[in-house]
Backbone bond lengths (Angstrom), bond angles and torsions (degrees), N, CA, C in turn:
res aa  C-N    CA-C-N  psi(-1)  N-CA   C-N-CA  omega(-1)  CA-C   N-CA-C  phi
1 M - - - 1.432 - - 1.539 110.39 -
2 W 1.340 116.99 -44.42 1.464 120.16 -179.66 1.525 111.79 -65.58
3 R 1.326 116.51 -36.38 1.470 119.83 178.70 1.531 110.20 -64.82
4 T 1.322 116.26 -42.75 1.462 120.84 178.52 1.522 110.23 -61.99
5 Y 1.312 116.30 -46.32 1.469 121.54 176.91 1.534 110.13 -56.14
6 D 1.321 116.84 -46.24 1.458 121.24 -178.51 1.530 111.87 -61.71
7 R 1.326 117.36 -43.98 1.471 121.02 -178.47 1.527 110.97 -67.00
8 L 1.324 117.77 -43.24 1.460 121.11 179.89 1.530 111.07 -69.64
9 R 1.318 116.57 -37.23 1.465 121.30 178.87 1.532 111.31 -65.63
10 A 1.326 117.87 -35.86 1.467 121.00 179.37 1.535 110.84 -60.01
11 I 1.307 116.85 -40.44 1.467 121.51 177.83 1.527 109.61 -65.55
12 E 1.320 115.86 -42.73 1.469 122.38 179.04 1.529 111.46 -62.29
13 E 1.316 116.35 -47.38 1.465 120.24 -179.06 1.526 111.66 -62.61
14 A 1.319 116.79 -38.85 1.466 120.13 179.19 1.528 110.61 -60.35
15 L 1.322 116.51 -38.48 1.458 119.76 178.91 1.533 111.23 -71.92
16 F 1.317 117.54 -53.73 1.461 120.30 -173.24 1.527 112.67 -68.78
17 D 1.324 117.69 -25.19 1.468 120.44 175.78 1.527 111.62 -59.96
18 Q 1.325 116.85 -29.33 1.467 120.94 179.50 1.529 111.56 -61.12
19 W 1.328 116.54 -28.44 1.462 121.78 -179.48 1.528 112.08 -109.15
20 N 1.329 115.90 12.41 1.463 120.72 -178.76 1.529 111.29 54.49
21 L 1.320 115.07 44.66 1.469 123.53 -179.99 1.516 109.61 -124.96
22 T 1.318 114.92 158.74 1.466 120.10 167.80 1.529 107.28 -103.17
23 A 1.308 116.30 164.25 1.465 120.36 176.70 1.524 109.99 -60.38
24 Q 1.310 116.77 -36.89 1.456 120.24 -179.09 1.534 111.25 -67.72
25 Q 1.320 117.37 -38.12 1.458 120.07 176.42 1.533 110.58 -65.81
26 Y 1.314 116.08 -39.47 1.463 119.98 175.95 1.522 109.63 -61.84
27 N 1.320 117.50 -40.95 1.459 122.19 178.13 1.532 110.63 -59.11
28 V 1.326 117.04 -40.88 1.473 121.44 177.02 1.529 109.67 -59.24
29 L 1.318 116.43 -48.01 1.464 120.14 -178.74 1.527 111.25 -61.62
30 R 1.317 117.11 -40.78 1.476 120.98 179.20 1.529 111.60 -66.10
31 L 1.320 117.21 -40.84 1.463 120.25 177.83 1.523 111.01 -63.45
32 L 1.318 116.50 -40.32 1.466 120.32 178.41 1.530 111.04 -68.85
33 E 1.320 116.47 -35.11 1.461 119.87 177.61 1.529 110.49 -63.12
34 A 1.315 116.88 -37.96 1.460 121.07 179.95 1.534 111.71 -64.33
35 K 1.306 117.68 -29.61 1.467 122.24 179.50 1.527 113.04 -92.33
36 H 1.331 117.33 -13.93 1.462 122.26 -173.90 1.522 111.28 -52.98
37 P 1.305 119.88 135.58 1.457 128.24 9.06 1.534 113.94 -91.81
38 E 1.317 117.21 4.08 1.466 120.31 -179.43 1.526 110.69 -73.10
39 P 1.330 117.67 141.75 1.467 119.95 173.89 1.528 110.24 -79.52
40 M 1.318 115.62 165.11 1.459 122.12 -179.29 1.526 108.20 -127.24
41 P 1.336 117.90 136.36 1.467 119.06 175.58 1.530 110.75 -62.36
42 T 1.317 116.31 142.36 1.461 121.31 -178.87 1.522 111.99 -54.07
43 L 1.326 117.89 -43.37 1.466 120.56 -178.32 1.527 111.68 -64.23
44 Q 1.317 117.11 -38.54 1.465 120.50 177.33 1.528 110.10 -67.01
45 L 1.312 116.39 -41.57 1.464 121.53 177.35 1.523 110.38 -59.35
46 S 1.299 116.39 -47.07 1.463 121.85 -179.85 1.533 111.34 -59.96
47 A 1.330 116.92 -40.60 1.466 121.32 -178.99 1.524 112.46 -67.42
48 R 1.323 117.21 -25.81 1.464 120.98 -177.22 1.526 114.24 -91.28
49 L 1.317 117.46 -6.36 1.461 120.07 179.48 1.520 111.13 -62.41
50 I 1.309 116.30 148.90 1.461 121.26 179.00 1.528 110.37 -63.99
51 S 1.314 116.69 -44.59 1.465 119.97 176.65 1.526 108.74 -121.24
52 R 1.306 115.48 148.19 1.459 120.81 -176.77 1.520 111.08 -61.72
53 S 1.323 115.18 147.05 1.456 120.91 177.75 1.520 108.75 -126.60
54 P 1.329 117.33 108.32 1.462 118.94 -179.49 1.523 112.63 -69.16
55 D 1.312 117.96 -19.16 1.456 120.85 -177.65 1.524 110.47 -132.78
56 I 1.325 115.46 68.27 1.464 119.20 -178.86 1.525 111.19 -65.74
57 T 1.328 117.11 -29.89 1.466 119.98 -179.92 1.520 111.44 -59.28
58 R 1.312 117.07 -46.61 1.466 120.68 179.67 1.529 111.07 -65.26
59 M 1.321 116.34 -38.49 1.460 119.45 178.74 1.534 109.83 -64.13
60 L 1.324 117.24 -43.36 1.461 120.65 178.63 1.530 111.33 -66.55
61 D 1.346 116.56 -35.09 1.469 120.28 176.78 1.529 110.52 -55.00
62 K 1.324 116.18 -47.42 1.463 120.70 -177.11 1.529 111.24 -64.30
63 L 1.323 116.23 -42.46 1.462 120.09 -179.61 1.527 111.30 -68.55
64 E 1.327 115.96 -34.26 1.459 119.93 177.46 1.530 110.48 -70.33
65 E 1.336 117.20 -38.85 1.467 121.16 176.77 1.532 111.30 -59.44
66 Q 1.325 116.46 -33.98 1.470 121.44 178.11 1.536 111.19 -75.40
67 G 1.327 116.41 -13.11 1.463 120.59 -178.00 1.513 113.26 83.94
68 W 1.336 117.51 15.63 1.456 121.73 -175.30 1.521 113.16 -89.95
69 L 1.320 117.62 -17.33 1.458 120.64 176.01 1.518 109.33 -145.59
70 Q 1.321 114.10 166.33 1.459 121.12 -179.34 1.520 108.15 -134.99
71 R 1.330 115.81 138.14 1.465 121.10 177.07 1.526 109.99 -112.97
72 T 1.326 114.93 140.78 1.463 121.57 175.38 1.526 108.17 -140.77
73 R 1.308 116.44 161.41 1.468 121.66 174.55 1.524 108.83 -81.86
74 S 1.311 115.83 142.07 1.461 121.14 176.01 1.526 109.18 -65.70
75 T 1.321 116.17 141.07 1.464 119.64 177.25 1.529 110.74 -77.71
76 E 1.340 117.98 -25.43 1.460 121.74 179.43 1.529 112.39 -82.51
77 D 1.321 116.55 -36.13 1.463 121.60 -177.18 1.525 107.88 -138.64
78 R 1.304 116.88 102.61 1.472 122.20 -175.29 1.527 112.94 -60.63
79 R 1.345 117.83 -17.70 1.471 120.08 178.37 1.521 111.24 -76.98
80 A 1.322 117.14 -23.96 1.466 121.72 -176.38 1.525 110.74 -84.47
81 V 1.321 115.15 135.76 1.463 121.58 176.13 1.521 107.25 -105.43
82 M 1.336 114.74 128.92 1.455 121.30 179.86 1.528 108.54 -101.04
83 V 1.325 115.61 140.47 1.462 121.34 -177.03 1.525 108.44 -123.37
84 A 1.324 116.66 134.39 1.465 121.50 179.43 1.522 109.94 -137.08
85 L 1.310 115.01 148.37 1.460 122.20 176.62 1.533 108.83 -76.49
86 T 1.313 116.25 137.16 1.468 120.99 177.54 1.523 109.80 -90.78
87 T 1.315 115.60 170.97 1.461 121.20 174.75 1.525 110.21 -58.91
88 K 1.318 116.20 -41.01 1.466 120.71 178.50 1.534 110.65 -63.73
89 G 1.323 117.09 -38.04 1.464 121.34 177.22 1.517 111.91 -64.99
90 R 1.321 116.54 -41.46 1.472 120.44 177.47 1.524 110.29 -64.38
91 S 1.317 116.81 -40.48 1.470 120.39 177.91 1.524 110.77 -63.25
92 Q 1.317 116.14 -39.95 1.468 120.35 179.08 1.523 110.76 -61.76
93 L 1.326 116.80 -44.31 1.465 120.50 178.75 1.529 111.20 -62.89
94 K 1.320 117.28 -40.26 1.468 120.23 177.81 1.527 110.97 -63.56
95 E 1.322 116.18 -41.13 1.466 120.68 179.05 1.530 110.99 -62.57
96 M 1.309 116.91 -34.53 1.460 122.00 -175.83 1.528 113.61 -85.70
97 A 1.319 118.32 -16.29 1.467 123.06 -168.40 1.526 114.28 -52.72
98 S 1.317 118.33 -50.01 1.472 119.33 -176.54 1.527 111.11 -68.51
99 S 1.319 117.37 -34.85 1.464 120.44 177.71 1.524 111.44 -67.99
100 V 1.323 116.37 -38.18 1.474 120.16 178.53 1.527 109.85 -66.60
101 K 1.329 116.22 -41.19 1.468 119.35 178.12 1.530 110.36 -62.15
102 A 1.316 116.84 -43.39 1.472 120.99 178.68 1.531 110.57 -63.19
103 M 1.327 117.03 -35.90 1.465 120.67 177.68 1.530 110.50 -62.97
104 H 1.336 116.16 -44.20 1.461 119.54 179.76 1.526 111.37 -63.24
105 V 1.319 116.41 -38.10 1.465 120.32 176.86 1.526 109.73 -64.38
106 A 1.334 116.75 -42.36 1.467 120.13 178.69 1.527 111.12 -63.40
107 Q 1.327 116.83 -35.99 1.460 120.13 -178.21 1.529 112.12 -72.94
108 L 1.332 117.17 -50.34 1.467 119.88 -170.48 1.523 114.72 -133.21
109 G 1.313 117.41 8.99 1.458 120.88 -177.21 1.521 114.61 -64.38
110 H 1.320 117.48 -15.96 1.460 121.31 179.74 1.534 112.78 -79.72
111 L 1.349 116.76 -10.29 1.469 120.74 179.20 1.521 110.44 -86.13
112 T 1.333 116.11 146.89 1.468 120.34 175.36 1.532 108.51 -76.03
113 V 1.317 115.73 167.13 1.473 120.26 176.94 1.525 109.43 -59.02
114 R 1.309 117.15 -42.88 1.472 121.46 179.52 1.531 110.55 -61.76
115 E 1.318 117.41 -44.33 1.466 121.02 178.78 1.533 111.25 -63.15
116 M 1.332 116.06 -38.44 1.471 119.66 178.05 1.526 110.56 -64.53
117 R 1.330 117.40 -43.68 1.473 120.68 178.50 1.525 110.72 -62.80
118 D 1.329 116.68 -42.93 1.462 120.66 178.90 1.530 110.93 -63.43
119 L 1.328 116.35 -43.37 1.457 120.99 179.12 1.524 110.55 -61.31
120 L 1.324 116.67 -46.52 1.461 121.07 179.07 1.528 110.94 -59.19
121 A 1.326 117.02 -44.91 1.462 120.95 -179.95 1.533 111.25 -62.46
122 L 1.316 116.95 -41.86 1.462 120.44 179.26 1.527 111.72 -66.77
123 L 1.315 116.79 -40.99 1.466 120.16 178.86 1.528 111.12 -65.63
124 E 1.328 116.96 -41.59 1.466 120.40 176.94 1.528 110.76 -62.76
125 A 1.330 117.35 -41.94 1.466 121.21 179.66 1.525 111.21 -64.32
126 A 1.321 116.96 -39.94 1.467 120.65 179.56 1.525 111.08 -67.07
127 R 1.317 117.00 -35.21 1.465 122.36 -176.14 1.522 113.28 -84.74
128 A 1.314 118.68 -27.29 1.464 123.86 -169.89 1.525 115.49 -48.33
129 P 1.326 119.42 -51.39 1.467 117.58 -176.29 1.529 113.77 -70.56
130 H 1.317 117.09 -8.04 1.463 120.93 -176.35 1.525 113.53 -104.60
131 E 1.322 116.44 -4.88 1.465 120.26 177.53 1.525 108.87 -80.62
132 P 1.328 117.28 134.27 1.468 119.39 178.93 1.525 111.64 -68.11
133 E 1.317 116.52 153.51 1.459 121.19 176.91 1.519 109.41 -57.55
134 G 1.313 115.80 139.72 1.451 121.04 179.09 1.519 114.54 80.89
135 S 1.325 118.09 -0.11 1.463 121.68 -179.44 1.522 111.07 -64.19
136 D 1.319 116.11 138.95 1.462 121.00 174.31 1.525 111.33 -63.70
137 W 1.318 116.40 -16.79 1.460 121.16 -177.21 1.517 112.92 -87.13
138 K 1.325 118.00 -8.49 1.464 119.82 176.50 1.527 108.57 -74.80
139 T 1.321 116.29 129.86 1.456 120.96 177.64 1.524 109.18 -98.44
140 E 1.330 116.34 170.45 1.466 119.39 177.28 1.523 110.97 -59.79
141 S 1.323 117.12 -39.06 1.466 119.84 179.55 1.533 110.42 -68.09
142 D 1.351 117.44 -32.33 1.464 120.54 174.90 1.511 110.09 -61.60
143 Q 1.320 116.38 -43.98 1.464 121.36 -177.71 1.535 109.54 -60.90
144 K 1.332 116.90 -42.84 1.466 121.09 179.61 1.525 110.38 -65.83
145 T 1.331 116.51 -42.58 1.463 121.08 -179.08 1.507 110.83 -63.05
146 V 1.326 117.22 -46.01 1.459 121.77 -177.42 1.520 110.48 -66.88
147 K 1.357 116.94 -39.76 1.458 120.20 -178.50 1.526 111.75 -74.36
148 G 1.316 116.53 -20.61 1.452 120.32 175.75 1.466 111.52 100.28
């Protein structure tokens, strides 16, 4: 499993290095794009990331310095920081789209649709007992598996 992760990650890093981004930073931009034009609370954003980020503040700092996102304080709860994708961030994602698609093809394009479905099911089954309750990553099949 670790070897597979390493090989697929190498392809990912080669692509994102071109834009001085990490895969996790790209994930942040994609999550914000899905909510656009609405902002997302930092804690909610952090919970939806593919991999955990112990220092989301620093990651957001870098993306904000690039002009790809904007942070503001919530008007309802001054402790909450809201994050939104900027026009420049949306343009960056559009510029990257075809390269990201080509990367995914390079990573797993050799698998059939059936193999991809089987792989996804196996990965979900392996992860299910380790996802925290209430996680956005728990699927309906995870819930059934965990409940027995």
